[in-house]
N, C-alpha and C positions, 0 to 999 in steps of 0.2 A: 532335425532330430531323426531323419530317416536313416535307418541302418544302425541306430544306437540301441542295441539289444544284447543282453547276456543274462546268465542265471543270477548274477549279482544285482542286476537292475530290476527292481520290482515295478517301477513306473517312472515315466519321464514327464516333467511338468514345466511348462514355460514360466519364466520369471514373473511375468505379469499375471499368472494364474496360480501363483504359489499359495500354499496353505501350510499350516503346521499342526501335526498330530502328535501328541505326547507319546514318546517312546520310539518314534520313527527316527531313522538315521539318514541324514541327508549329505549328499555331495553336490556342491554348487559349482556350476561351470560358468566362469566369467570370460567372455571373449569379445566384449564390447569396447566402446571408446573410453570407458571410465565414468560415463555420465551417471551411472547408477551404483558406482563402486561403494559409496558411503552406505547406501541401503544394504548392499551385499555384505559389507563388513559388519553392520549392525545385526543382520539376520544370523550370520555365522557365529558372532559372539554370543547371541542369545540362545542359540540352539546347539552350539558346540559342533557345528557342521564343518566338514572339510571343504576347502575352497581350491578348485583347480583354476589357476589363472592362465588363460591362453592369449593374453593381450600383448604378447611380445615385448614386455619390458616397459610399456607406457604407464602401467598402473602405479599409483603412488600409495604405498603401504606405510603404516607406522613402523618404527624401529622394532617394536615388540608386538606380538599378537597373542590373543587369548585362544586361538584356534589354529589348526594346521593349515598352512598355505603351501600348495605345491605349484611351483613355477614351471610352466609347460611351454617352452618355445616351439615345440612340435609334439604331436600326439601319435604319429605313425611309428609303430614300434620298430620297424626296420630302420627308419631314419634315426630313431633314438639310439639304436645300436651303433650306427655309423658315427653319430655325434660322440658317443662314449669312446669309440675307438680313437677318434681324433684327439679328444680331451686327454686320454691316458697315454697317448703316444707323442704328444706335442714336444716333450723334452728332447726327443731325438732330432728335432729339426730346428733347434734354437740357432739363431744367427744366419739362417739361410734366407734366400729371397722367396717370400711367400705372397701369393696373390689370391684373393677370394672374389668370386663373382656370383651374382644371383640373378635369376629371372623369374618373374611372376606375371600374372595377368595384368593388363594395363590398368584395370580398375583398382588394383591394390594400392592403398594410400598409407597403410600403416608400416611401421618399421619391419624389415625382414628378420624376424626373431631367430630363425635357424642360422642365418648368415652371421648375425651378431654373436650368437653363441659360439659358432666356429671361430670367428675372429678373436673373441676373448680367449678361447682355448689355446689359440696359436699366438697370442700376444700381438695381434694386429689391430691398429686403431680402427674403430668403427667407420671413420671417415674415408678409409681406404677401400671399403667394399665397393665393387663396381656393380651397379644395378642396370639391368636391361629391360626396357618396356616397349621397344620397337617391334611391332608384329612381324615385319619382314625379316629382321635379324633373328628373332626367336624361331621363326619357321625355317629359314634357309641356312642359317649359320649354326644355330643350336640344335636344330632337328626336332623342334617341338611340332607335333602333328597339328594341322589346321584345326582339327576337331577339338584340340585341347588348349588352344591359345587363350580361351576365356577362363581356364581353370588349370593351372599347372604350377609346379615349384621346381626350379632347376638351381643346383648349386655346383660350383666348381672350385676346387682348390688346386693351385699349381705351386709346387715347391721346386726351386731351382738352386743348383750351384753351378760353377762353370762347366762341369762335365756331365751332370745328370739332371734330368727333369722328371718329376713325378706328378702325374695328373690324376686327381680324384674327382669323379663326377657323379652326381645323383639327379634323378628326375622322378617326380611324382605327377602323374597325369590324372585329371579328374579329381573328384572329392570323396569317392567312396572309401578310399584307403584311410581317410581321416576319421570317418564315422566308425569304421570297424576298429581302427587304432584307438580311438577314444574309449570305446567299450572295453578294450583290453587294459588300457590305463586305469579305468575305473575299477576293474577287477583287481588289479595289482594294488591300488591304493586302499581299496575296501578291505583287503586281507591284512593290511598293516595296522597296528595300533599306534597311530601317530600322535605324539604329544604336541601341544601347541608350539608353533615355530614355523620356520621356513624350510622348504625342501626343494631339491632339484630333481625333477622327474627322471633325468638321465641316470642319476645315482640310484633311485628307487627301482628303475627297470633293471639295471645291472645287478643289483642285490637280489632281484627276484629270480635270476637265472639259476 
């Protein structure tokens, strides 16, 4: 929760320390394994809270919901702009050879949500995403600094035809960009009057520009 601060956020409470005060407005951040998801859904249904789901697509939600659910494969705003650019430009590259690669810290065991989002945007099967977890390759080939090997996010898209190659690369080093980004995402969501249903954070961020 370090760095999670903005004028919109009056207080930050851990899930196991949650309370409910009548009249308060809550935004619940779910980034876990899904173990407590049923409790989260129950709380949001009872309070009308907005749920930001950061669990990269592993969460199992019902077909319909009584509260707003914002799906967040990433919360760094700069990365969300990049994802929006890829999503809205994908039609220009249909039929071309497209490869997607990602690299994260070796301890990451969950699905790479941003890479999956990019793959879907470009109509690439999730199974074709190339993942890298070898520290030597991350450092010497991808150029991830040694100080960031334990916390980084690298994505690469390569689009080829016989005469041209386009290479798009992103890298996020450390975790501070996510805390500040999450605060901005909360600000954007809090300003919207979201009806119950499912929302893509990429679309909400673009609409806010």
